C-alpha positions as CSV (number, residue, x, y, z in Angstrom):
1,M,-70.3,0.9,-10.0
2,A,-69.2,0.0,-6.5
3,Y,-67.3,-3.1,-7.9
4,K,-65.6,-0.9,-10.4
5,R,-64.5,1.7,-7.8
6,K,-63.3,-1.2,-5.6
7,N,-61.1,-2.6,-8.6
8,E,-59.7,0.9,-9.2
9,F,-58.8,1.3,-5.6
10,I,-57.1,-2.2,-5.6
11,L,-55.2,-1.3,-8.8
12,A,-54.2,2.0,-7.4
13,L,-53.0,0.5,-4.1
14,I,-51.0,-2.0,-6.1
15,A,-49.4,0.7,-8.1
16,I,-48.4,2.5,-5.0
17,I,-46.8,-0.6,-3.5
18,V,-44.8,-1.2,-6.6
19,I,-43.6,2.4,-6.6
20,L,-42.6,2.2,-2.9
21,S,-41.0,-1.1,-3.4
22,G,-38.9,0.2,-6.2
23,C,-37.8,3.2,-4.1
24,T,-36.9,0.8,-1.1
25,E,-34.8,-1.3,-3.4
26,K,-33.0,1.7,-4.8
27,N,-32.4,3.1,-1.3
28,T,-31.3,-0.2,0.2
29,A,-28.2,-0.5,-2.0
30,V,-27.1,3.0,-0.8
31,E,-28.0,2.3,2.8
32,D,-26.2,-1.0,2.8
33,I,-23.1,0.5,1.4
34,Y,-23.3,3.3,3.9
35,Q,-23.6,0.7,6.8
36,V,-20.5,-1.1,5.4
37,L,-18.5,2.0,5.2
38,E,-19.3,3.0,8.7
39,Q,-18.6,-0.6,10.0
40,T,-15.4,-0.6,8.3
41,V,-14.4,2.4,10.5
42,T,-15.6,0.5,13.7
43,K,-13.5,-2.5,12.6
44,E,-10.5,-0.3,12.3
45,K,-10.7,1.3,15.8
46,V,-8.4,-1.4,17.4
47,F,-5.9,-0.6,14.6
48,A,-6.1,3.1,15.6
49,E,-5.6,2.3,19.2
50,Q,-2.3,0.7,18.7
51,Q,-0.6,3.6,17.0
52,E,0.3,5.7,20.2
53,P,1.6,2.8,22.3
54,L,3.7,1.6,19.3
55,V,5.2,5.0,18.8
56,E,5.9,5.3,22.5
57,L,7.7,1.8,22.7
58,E,9.8,2.7,19.5
59,K,10.8,6.1,21.2
60,K,11.9,4.4,24.4
61,E,13.8,1.6,22.3
62,K,15.7,4.5,20.5
63,E,16.7,5.9,23.9
64,I,17.9,2.5,25.0
65,Y,19.8,2.1,21.8
66,D,21.5,5.5,22.2
67,Q,22.5,4.6,25.7
68,I,24.0,1.2,24.8
69,I,26.2,2.6,21.9
70,H,27.7,5.2,24.3
71,M,28.7,2.5,26.9
72,G,32.0,0.9,27.1
73,M,32.6,-2.8,28.0
74,K,33.3,-1.9,31.5
75,Q,29.6,-1.3,31.7
76,Y,28.8,-4.8,30.2
77,D,26.4,-5.7,32.9
78,E,24.3,-2.6,32.3
79,I,24.4,-3.2,28.5
80,V,23.0,-6.7,29.1
81,K,20.3,-5.3,31.3
82,L,19.3,-2.6,28.7
83,S,19.4,-4.9,25.9
84,N,16.9,-7.3,27.8
85,H,14.5,-4.4,28.4
86,A,14.7,-3.6,24.7
87,I,14.1,-7.2,23.8
88,Y,11.0,-7.1,26.0
89,S,9.8,-4.0,24.3
90,V,10.2,-5.5,20.8
91,D,8.0,-8.5,22.0
92,K,5.5,-5.9,23.1
93,R,5.6,-4.2,19.8
94,K,5.1,-7.5,18.1
95,E,1.9,-8.0,20.2
96,L,0.6,-4.6,19.2
97,M,1.3,-5.1,15.6
98,E,-0.5,-8.4,15.7
99,K,-3.6,-6.6,17.1
100,E,-3.4,-4.0,14.5
101,T,-3.1,-6.4,11.6
102,N,-6.0,-8.4,12.9
103,S,-8.1,-5.3,13.0
104,M,-7.1,-4.5,9.4
105,K,-8.1,-8.0,8.3
106,E,-11.5,-7.6,10.1
107,S,-11.8,-4.3,8.2
108,E,-11.0,-5.9,4.9
109,K,-13.5,-8.7,5.5
110,E,-16.3,-6.1,6.1
111,F,-15.4,-3.9,3.2
112,Q,-15.4,-6.7,0.7
113,K,-19.2,-6.7,1.0
114,I,-19.0,-3.6,-1.2
115,D,-18.4,-5.7,-4.3
116,N,-21.9,-7.3,-4.2
117,L,-23.7,-4.0,-3.3
118,K,-22.1,-1.6,-5.8
119,V,-23.7,-3.4,-8.8
120,K,-27.1,-2.7,-7.4
121,L,-26.6,1.1,-7.5
122,E,-28.8,2.8,-10.2
123,D,-27.0,6.2,-10.1
124,P,-24.1,5.8,-12.6
125,E,-22.1,8.4,-10.7
126,L,-22.6,6.5,-7.4
127,R,-21.4,3.4,-9.0
128,K,-18.3,5.2,-10.4
129,I,-17.4,6.7,-7.0
130,T,-18.0,3.4,-5.3
131,G,-15.7,1.6,-7.7
132,E,-12.9,4.2,-7.1
133,L,-13.5,4.0,-3.4
134,S,-13.1,0.2,-3.6
135,D,-9.9,0.3,-5.7
136,I,-8.3,2.8,-3.3
137,M,-9.2,0.8,-0.2
138,M,-7.9,-2.5,-1.6
139,K,-4.6,-0.9,-2.5
140,R,-4.6,0.4,1.2
141,Y,-5.1,-3.1,2.5
142,R,-2.2,-4.4,0.3
143,I,0.1,-1.7,1.5
144,H,-0.7,-2.6,5.1
145,D,0.3,-6.2,4.2
146,E,3.5,-5.0,3.0
147,L,4.0,-2.9,6.1
148,Y,3.2,-5.9,8.3
149,S,5.9,-7.9,6.4
150,E,8.6,-5.3,6.6
151,Y,7.7,-4.5,10.2
152,S,7.8,-8.2,11.3
153,N,11.2,-8.3,9.6
154,A,12.4,-5.2,11.5
155,L,11.2,-6.7,14.9
156,E,13.2,-9.9,14.3
157,N,16.3,-8.0,13.3
158,D,15.8,-5.6,16.2
159,K,15.9,-8.6,18.6
160,K,19.1,-10.0,16.8
161,L,20.7,-6.5,17.4
162,Y,20.1,-6.5,21.1
163,E,21.2,-10.1,21.4
164,M,24.5,-9.1,19.5
165,F,25.0,-6.3,22.1
166,K,25.2,-9.0,24.7
167,D,28.1,-10.7,23.0
168,K,31.5,-9.6,24.4
169,N,33.3,-11.1,21.6
170,L,31.2,-9.7,18.8
171,P,33.3,-8.3,15.8
172,L,32.5,-4.6,15.1
173,P,31.9,-5.1,11.4
174,D,29.2,-7.7,12.2
175,L,27.4,-5.0,14.4
176,E,27.7,-2.3,11.8
177,E,26.3,-4.7,9.1
178,Q,23.2,-5.5,11.3
179,V,22.6,-1.8,12.0
180,N,22.9,-1.0,8.3
181,R,20.5,-3.7,7.6
182,L,17.9,-2.4,10.1
183,N,18.4,1.2,8.6
184,E,17.4,-0.2,5.2
185,I,14.4,-2.1,6.5
186,Y,13.1,1.0,8.4
187,K,13.5,3.1,5.2
188,R,11.2,0.7,3.5
189,I,8.7,0.9,6.3
190,S,8.8,4.7,6.2
191,A,8.0,4.6,2.5
192,A,5.3,2.1,2.8
193,N,3.8,4.0,5.8
194,Q,3.7,7.2,3.9
195,K,1.9,5.4,0.9
196,F,-0.6,4.0,3.4
197,N,-1.3,7.4,4.8
198,Q,-1.8,8.9,1.4
199,L,-4.1,6.2,0.4
200,T,-6.1,6.8,3.7
201,E,-6.4,10.4,2.9
202,Q,-7.6,9.5,-0.7
203,Y,-10.1,7.0,0.6
204,N,-11.5,9.5,3.2
205,D,-11.9,12.1,0.5
206,K,-13.6,9.6,-1.9
207,K,-15.9,8.4,0.9
208,L,-17.1,12.0,1.5
209,S,-17.8,12.2,-2.3
210,F,-20.0,9.1,-2.0
211,Y,-21.9,10.6,0.9
212,K,-22.4,13.8,-0.8
213,Q,-23.6,12.2,-4.1
214,A,-26.0,10.0,-2.1
215,G,-27.2,12.6,0.1
216,L,-25.8,10.9,3.3
217,K,-24.1,12.2,6.5
218,A,-21.0,10.5,8.0
219,K,-21.5,9.4,11.6
220,E,-19.6,11.5,14.1
């Protein structure tokens, strides 16, 4: 009888281990996705930190531009001085943009781990939400690629404009053409930035849906 009870105990223990193992595997996929989503936020902290200084530099450059266009050629030396300040500012913006973009690349690298994890989810609704979350985020990364390309183009043409200001013999039509070119570039940047912000909002909403469905809480 003792032998039989021992076997029953062993079988019961094995059954418990199997059940617990199954629960662990089920929870691991959710937890791993949760960790990826939270790490993605961490990777984008550098991106977020560049926004305020970028806006501040753009604001100061606009003030310099306004000063220059209201000056006459008698103030040529001051025009050159202000143009050089603006060119320096453009270079600083480029540095910030590179930091921002590297941060987004790190974020994308982290987020791509989702692809191998979402197939392990047993809850159909969680799989659906995760798939939608992934689609939104990848569109967001691609829009940022577009933003980077357009912004780099803008920086190059901003520098060209300020170099043109330093040319005493520059024909006015050439200057107007350059200003119009920049206006068109910044219109595209504005449109892409608006789309990026919309996708960011959609992503955050969908992430909260994932957390709610999975019974998780976002980190503060």
